[in-house]
C-alpha positions in Angstrom: -23.7 -191.0 -58.7 -24.9 -192.8 -55.7 -25.2 -196.5 -56.2 -28.6 -197.2 -55.6 -28.8 -194.6 -58.4 -27.3 -196.7 -60.7 -29.7 -199.5 -62.5 -28.0 -202.4 -64.4 -29.2 -201.1 -67.7 -27.3 -198.0 -67.3 -24.3 -199.7 -66.8 -21.5 -201.4 -69.3 -21.6 -204.7 -68.8 -17.5 -205.8 -68.6 -17.2 -209.3 -69.3 -16.7 -209.1 -73.0 -14.2 -206.8 -72.9 -11.1 -207.9 -74.4 -7.8 -207.0 -73.1 -5.0 -207.4 -74.8 -2.6 -208.7 -71.6 0.7 -208.1 -73.6 0.1 -204.7 -72.9 1.5 -202.3 -70.4 -0.6 -200.9 -67.7 -1.1 -198.2 -69.1 -2.3 -199.2 -72.0 -4.3 -201.5 -71.4 -6.3 -198.6 -68.6 -6.8 -196.6 -71.7 -8.6 -199.7 -73.6 -11.0 -199.8 -70.7 -11.2 -196.6 -70.7 -12.1 -196.2 -74.1 -14.9 -198.9 -73.9 -17.2 -198.8 -71.3 -19.0 -195.7 -71.4 -18.5 -195.0 -67.5 -14.9 -196.8 -66.1 -15.5 -196.2 -62.6 -19.5 -198.5 -62.7 -19.7 -201.2 -64.4 -21.6 -204.8 -63.8 -19.1 -207.9 -64.6 -21.5 -211.2 -64.5 -24.4 -208.7 -63.7 -23.4 -207.7 -59.9 -23.2 -203.7 -60.5 -19.7 -202.9 -59.2 -18.7 -199.1 -58.6 -15.5 -197.9 -58.0 -14.4 -195.3 -55.6 -11.4 -193.5 -54.4 -10.4 -191.6 -51.4 -7.5 -189.4 -49.8 -7.3 -191.4 -46.8 -5.1 -193.8 -49.1 -1.6 -194.1 -50.6 -2.9 -195.6 -53.5 -3.2 -193.6 -56.9 -6.6 -194.3 -58.9 -4.4 -195.5 -61.4 -3.1 -197.6 -58.7 -6.6 -198.6 -57.9 -8.0 -198.6 -61.9 -4.7 -201.5 -62.4 -5.8 -204.0 -59.6 -8.8 -203.6 -60.8 -7.7 -204.2 -64.6 -5.4 -207.5 -63.1 -7.9 -209.3 -61.1 -10.1 -209.1 -63.6 -7.5 -210.2 -66.6 -5.1 -212.3 -65.2 
């Protein structure tokens, strides 16, 4: 999905989503995925965010998603 093909109305706003910080990372990721339609593209305070993963790194998709969630829900 190209970012330019997505409108703000097509994706979830994640700012109001509450994730329990006491849960392990894996459970927080699953909670987040369960609460948004498309976990790889969403809005934060009205701004469109798309997560992309590449083979040119040692990070896994789980690593990247964990970092995003940790940064959002500190």
